[in-house]
ZAMARGU-4260 file (C-alpha; in steps of 0.2 Angstrom, whole numbers, plus 5000, padded with zeros to 4 digits):
<rodrens>
0) 4904/5000/4930 | 4896/4983/4934 | 4907/4974/4923 | 4923/4982/4931 | 4916/4978/4948
5) 4915/4959/4944 | 4932/4960/4935 | 4940/4966/4951 | 4930/4955/4962 | 4936/4940/4953
10) 4954/4947/4952 | 4956/4952/4970 | 4946/4938/4980 | 4963/4930/4981 | 4969/4943/4994
15) 4957/4939/5008 | 4959/4920/5004 | 4978/4921/5003 | 4981/4914/5021 | 4969/4899/5017
20) 4978/4896/5001 | 4995/4897/5008 | 4990/4884/5021 | 4981/4873/5009 | 4994/4872/4996
25) 5009/4876/5007 | 5014/4892/4997 | 5027/4905/5001 | 5024/4924/5001 | 5034/4924/4984
30) 5023/4911/4977 | 5007/4920/4983 | 5013/4936/4974 | 5017/4926/4958 | 4999/4918/4959
35) 4991/4935/4962 | 5001/4946/4951 | 5012/4937/4938 | 5001/4922/4933 | 4986/4934/4931
40) 4996/4949/4925 | 5007/4942/4911 | 4993/4933/4902 | 4981/4948/4905 | 4994/4959/4896
45) 4999/4946/4883 | 4981/4943/4877 | 4976/4961/4880 | 4985/4966/4864 | 4976/4955/4851
50) 4959/4957/4860 | 4962/4976/4861 | 4965/4976/4843 | 4950/4966/4840 | 4940/4979/4850
55) 4946/4992/4837 | 4938/4981/4823 | 4924/4971/4829 | 4908/4973/4839 | 4914/4978/4856
60) 4898/4974/4866 | 4899/4956/4859 | 4917/4954/4863 | 4915/4961/4881 | 4900/4949/4884
65) 4910/4933/4878 | 4925/4938/4889 | 4915/4941/4904 | 4908/4923/4903 | 4926/4916/4901
70) 4934/4925/4916 | 4919/4921/4927 | 4920/4902/4923 | 4939/4902/4926 | 4935/4910/4943
75) 4924/4896/4947 | 4938/4884/4942 | 4950/4892/4954 | 4938/4886/4968 | 4938/4868/4961
80) 4957/4867/4958 | 4965/4852/4966 | 4983/4857/4965 | 4994/4872/4963 | 4996/4869/4944
85) 4977/4869/4941 | 4975/4885/4952 | 4989/4894/4941 | 4980/4888/4925 | 4963/4895/4931
90) 4971/4911/4936 | 4979/4912/4919 | 4962/4910/4912 | 4955/4924/4922 | 4969/4935/4915
95) 4965/4930/4897 | 4946/4934/4899 | 4948/4950/4908 | 4961/4956/4895 | 4946/4962/4884
100) 4937/4972/4897 | 4946/4989/4898 | 4950/4991/4879 | 4932/4987/4875 | 4925/4998/4889
105) 4937/5013/4886 | 4933/5013/4868 | 4914/5012/4871 | 4914/5026/4884 | 4925/5037/4873
110) 4912/5036/4860 | 4898/5039/4872 | 4906/5055/4880 | 4915/5070/4873 | 4933/5075/4878
115) 4927/5087/4891 | 4917/5074/4901 | 4928/5059/4897 | 4938/5059/4913 | 4923/5060/4923
120) 4915/5046/4914 | 4930/5035/4915 | 4931/5039/4933 | 4914/5033/4936 | 4918/5017/4926
125) 4934/5015/4936 | 4924/5016/4953 | 4921/4997/4949 | 4940/4994/4954 | 4936/4997/4972
130) 4918/4992/4973 | 4924/4975/4966 | 4939/4975/4978 | 4927/4980/4993 | 4915/4966/4989
135) 4928/4953/4987 | 4935/4957/5004 | 4918/4958/5012 | 4911/4942/5004 | 4927/4932/5005
140) 4930/4936/5024 | 4912/4933/5028 | 4910/4917/5018 | 4926/4909/5026 | 4921/4914/5043
145) 4903/4908/5043 | 4907/4893/5032 | 4920/4887/5045 | 4908/4892/5060 | 4894/4882/5052
150) 4902/4867/5044 | 4920/4866/5050 | 4934/4862/5038 | 4923/4854/5025 | 4905/4859/5020
155) 4892/4853/5007 | 4899/4845/4991 | 4916/4843/5000 | 4920/4861/4998 | 4930/4872/5010
160) 4927/4890/5014 | 4939/4897/5002 | 4932/4886/4988 | 4914/4892/4991 | 4920/4910/4991
165) 4928/4908/4973 | 4911/4900/4967 | 4900/4914/4975 | 4910/4928/4967 | 4912/4919/4950
170) 4895/4914/4946 | 4886/4931/4945 | 4897/4935/4930 | 4887/4923/4919 | 4872/4934/4922
175) 4882/4950/4919 | 4888/4943/4902 | 4870/4941/4896 | 4865/4958/4902 | 4880/4966/4893
180) 4876/4957/4877 | 4860/4968/4876 | 4869/4984/4876 | 4868/4994/4860 | 4885/4996/4850
185) 4888/5015/4847 | 4895/5021/4830 | 4914/5021/4832 | 4921/5039/4833 | 4904/5046/4838
190) 4909/5059/4851 | 4923/5066/4840 | 4913/5067/4824 | 4926/5056/4815 | 4920/5040/4808
195) 4933/5027/4802 | 4928/5015/4789 | 4922/4997/4793 | 4937/4985/4794 | 4938/4970/4783
200) 4946/4953/4786 | 4943/4955/4805 | 4947/4937/4810 | 4962/4935/4799 | 4970/4950/4807
205) 4965/4945/4824 | 4974/4928/4822 | 4989/4938/4815 | 4988/4949/4831 | 4988/4933/4842
210) 5003/4926/4833 | 5012/4943/4836 | 5013/4940/4854 | 5012/4921/4857 | 5029/4913/4855
215) 5035/4904/4844 | 5022/4911/4831 | 5031/4928/4834 | 5046/4922/4824 | 5035/4918/4809
220) 5026/4934/4810 | 5043/4943/4811 | 5049/4933/4796 | 5034/4939/4786 | 5040/4957/4788
225) 5057/4954/4781 | 5074/4948/4786 | 5079/4963/4797 | 5063/4962/4808 | 5066/4943/4810
230) 5084/4946/4816 | 5079/4960/4828 | 5065/4948/4835 | 5077/4934/4837 | 5090/4946/4845
235) 5076/4952/4857 | 5071/4935/4862 | 5089/4930/4866 | 5091/4945/4876 | 5075/4942/4886
240) 5079/4924/4888 | 5097/4928/4895 | 5090/4941/4907 | 5077/4928/4913 | 5090/4915/4915
245) 5101/4926/4925 | 5087/4931/4937 | 5082/4913/4939 | 5100/4909/4944 | 5100/4923/4956
250) 5083/4920/4964 | 5078/4902/4960 | 5060/4909/4955 | 5059/4900/4938 | 5041/4902/4934
255) 5041/4921/4939 | 5055/4926/4927 | 5050/4914/4913 | 5033/4922/4913 | 5040/4940/4915
260) 5053/4937/4901 | 5039/4931/4889 | 5029/4946/4894 | 5042/4959/4889 | 5047/4949/4874
265) 5028/4949/4869 | 5028/4968/4871 | 5043/4970/4860 | 5035/4959/4847 | 5018/4968/4847
270) 5027/4984/4845 | 5037/4977/4830 | 5022/4970/4822 | 5012/4986/4825 | 5026/4996/4817
275) 5025/4986/4801 | 5006/4984/4800 | 4999/5000/4806 | 5013/5013/4806 | 5001/5027/4811
280) 4995/5019/4827 | 5014/5015/4830 | 5018/5033/4828 | 5006/5039/4840 | 5010/5025/4853
285) 5027/5017/4854 | 5035/5031/4844 | 5028/5045/4855 | 5038/5050/4870 | 5023/5057/4879
290) 5014/5040/4877 | 5029/5030/4883 | 5032/5041/4898 | 5014/5041/4903 | 5013/5022/4901
295) 5028/5019/4911 | 5025/5032/4924 | 5007/5026/4928 | 5013/5008/4928 | 5025/5012/4942
300) 5011/5022/4951 | 5000/5007/4950 | 5012/4997/4959 | 5008/5005/4976 | 4989/5002/4973
305) 4991/4984/4967 | 5003/4980/4981 | 4992/4987/4995 | 4976/4980/4986 | 4983/4962/4988
310) 4994/4963/5004 | 4984/4974/5015 | 4973/4959/5021 | 4987/4947/5024 | 4996/4961/5034
315) 4981/4964/5045 | 4978/4946/5048 | 4997/4943/5053 | 5000/4959/5063 | 4983/4963/5071
320) 4972/4954/5084 | 4957/4952/5072 | 4948/4938/5063 | 4945/4936/5044 | 4927/4942/5045
325) 4932/4959/5053 | 4946/4962/5042 | 4936/4957/5026 | 4921/4968/5032 | 4932/4984/5037
330) 4943/4983/5022 | 4928/4979/5011 | 4918/4994/5017 | 4934/5006/5016 | 4938/5000/4998
335) 4920/5002/4992 | 4916/5019/5000 | 4933/5027/5000 | 4940/5019/4984 | 4925/5023/4974
340) 4925/5041/4980 | 4943/5042/4976 | 4943/5035/4959 | 4928/5046/4954 | 4935/5061/4962
345) 4951/5058/4953 | 4943/5058/4936 | 4933/5073/4940 | 4949/5082/4947 | 4958/5077/4931
350) 4945/5086/4920 | 4946/5101/4931 | 4965/5101/4931 | 4966/5099/4913 | 4956/5115/4910
355) 4970/5124/4921 | 4985/5116/4913 | 4988/5104/4898 | 4997/5092/4910 | 4984/5094/4924
360) 4980/5075/4923 | 4998/5070/4925 | 4999/5081/4941 | 4984/5071/4948 | 4994/5055/4945
365) 5009/5063/4954 | 4999/5068/4969 | 4990/5051/4970 | 5007/5042/4970 | 5016/5053/4984
370) 5002/5057/4997 | 4999/5039/5002 | 5017/5034/5006 | 5018/5040/5025 | 5001/5032/5028
375) 5007/5015/5021 | 5023/5016/5032 | 5012/5019/5047 | 5001/5004/5043 | 5017/4993/5042
380) 5023/4999/5059 | 5007/4999/5070 | 4999/4985/5079 | 4984/4994/5084 | 4969/4989/5073
385) 4960/5006/5074 | 4976/5015/5069 | 4979/5002/5055 | 4961/5004/5048 | 4961/5023/5049
390) 4978/5025/5040 | 4971/5014/5026 | 4957/5026/5022 | 4969/5040/5014 | 4979/5026/5006
395) 4963/5019/4997 | 4955/5036/4994 | 4970/5046/4987 | 4980/5031/4980 | 4968/5027/4966
400) 4966/5044/4959 | 4979/5041/4946 | 4968/5028/4937 | 4955/5039/4927 | 4969/5052/4924
405) 4980/5039/4916 | 4966/5032/4906 | 4960/5049/4899 | 4977/5054/4895 | 4981/5039/4885
410) 4964/5041/4875 | 4968/5059/4871 | 4985/5055/4863 | 4978/5045/4849 | 4965/5045/4836
415) 4948/5037/4839 | 4951/5022/4828 | 4967/5018/4839 | 4959/5019/4856 | 4957/5000/4859
420) 4975/4997/4853 | 4981/5012/4864 | 4972/5006/4879 | 4979/4988/4878 | 4997/4995/4874
425) 4995/5005/4890 | 4989/4991/4900 | 5002/4979/4892 | 5017/4989/4899 | 5009/4995/4915
430) 5002/4978/4920 | 5020/4970/4917 | 5027/4983/4929 | 5013/4985/4942 | 5005/4968/4943
435) 5017/4956/4937 | 5032/4963/4946 | 5025/4973/4962 | 5016/4959/4972 | 5029/4946/4968
440) 5043/4958/4974 | 5034/4962/4990 | 5031/4943/4993 | 5050/4939/4989 | 5056/4952/5001
445) 5044/4946/5014 | 5049/4928/5012 | 5068/4933/5013 | 5066/4944/5028 | 5052/4935/5037
450) 5042/4952/5038 | 5028/4956/5026 | 5029/4974/5033 | 5047/4976/5027 | 5042/4969/5010
455) 5028/4982/5008 | 5039/4996/5013 | 5052/4991/5001 | 5038/4991/4987 | 5037/5010/4990
460) 5053/5012/4980 | 5042/5012/4965 | 5035/5029/4970 | 5050/5040/4966 | 5052/5031/4949
465) 5034/5035/4945 | 5036/5053/4950 | 5052/5056/4939 | 5044/5048/4924 | 5027/5056/4926
470) 5035/5073/4928 | 5044/5070/4911 | 5027/5065/4903 | 5019/5081/4909 | 5032/5091/4899
475) 5027/5082/4883 | 5008/5079/4883 | 5003/5096/4876 | 5013/5095/4861 | 5010/5077/4858
480) 4991/5080/4858 | 4992/5095/4847 | 5002/5087/4834 | 4993/5069/4834 | 4983/5072/4818
485) 4998/5078/4808 | 5009/5064/4814 | 4996/5051/4810 | 4994/5058/4793 | 5013/5059/4790
490) 5013/5040/4795 | 5000/5036/4782 | 4984/5037/4791 | 4970/5043/4780 | 4955/5044/4792
</rodrens>
């Protein structure tokens, strides 16, 4: 939970600093959305695949501690960036570092807790989402307010308030990396009583996995699998390139669509390589409709959470007569208290609902997506601070309940040895949909209309999509879980 807290602090500190960054670097709302969502999200998803596969083979505690150190250093570099290019590069570094966090943590927690308690355990872990977001809001708002009050525009070492905030949230991660390195690695498959054999050639396979998602090495990897996979890979690359080119021509947002095109091409390449190298894992993930519907459905459900997580603070600062310290403190306390309660209760509720219906966890996700909608609309329309902050409470509390439900569902659709890969496949697609697309589209519509409220309300169109896909997922999960062992063996799994 501490790891996840620091992860979300470093990831979301950009929200409360958005107005300062916008002024300092002369950014548009679309560029802010790209910086927060796409620059982070695409590379988070891209490197999540090889790092998630590594979590299935190597020491998860060691991997996690190394990556904590990496993303913490990159957060510090965000505060030292001299231009937009350096800031984008640092945000990419944060994404790469954080890519190993969830696959490692999910796999560890799934070995520490049995199936009946896994949703609760993952819910407790997931409270770090809002604890980190709450601390980011609070720390960022207070640092900027008091830094300016004390030093004016420039303080000690030539730092501005937004730079100091990045340093203050980034540096504690180095201590956390040391602490995590002292955890004991559990035996893989411990809670399920199945113990897969130790993997060999770990690093050779890791570099193969890296090459499976990083162009142009993807072409070499496809060629190794035969002429037909190579032709399919080249065709997919051409299709994604043409799609990105068309969107660039229509919108003018070059970096956004290049990055997203690379991301979806990487997802295709990773699935293709997984099919050739690990047919059993492919059979239980990409080839399983329940897994696909769950992955896409929760990806669209996350769009509301991620949009509000980033754009709520800028919306408050633009539409309400309040200062950064007040916005940061109120949103921070709301996120920490209501968000932590919501995500933990969501995990607990998903365990309870599972006992009543095989698709119980999916139903928790559906409710979590639908209930916040009228409250979000109210926040966009009001100019009263009290009403705004009160309406934000159910948005935060209910809007995050999907997280543990989705994570637990994914873990239960695969075998223990596949959990790291399953987690990272889940996050690969859901991040490309929720993080790399959501905040940017809100910012793009805001830039086009001159109204951030309009952009946020337009982002709610993701909710009906999420509902339809999750409903379909709910009709498939029971049979998928019941047949996973047989399907894995039929695909060649011997464990």
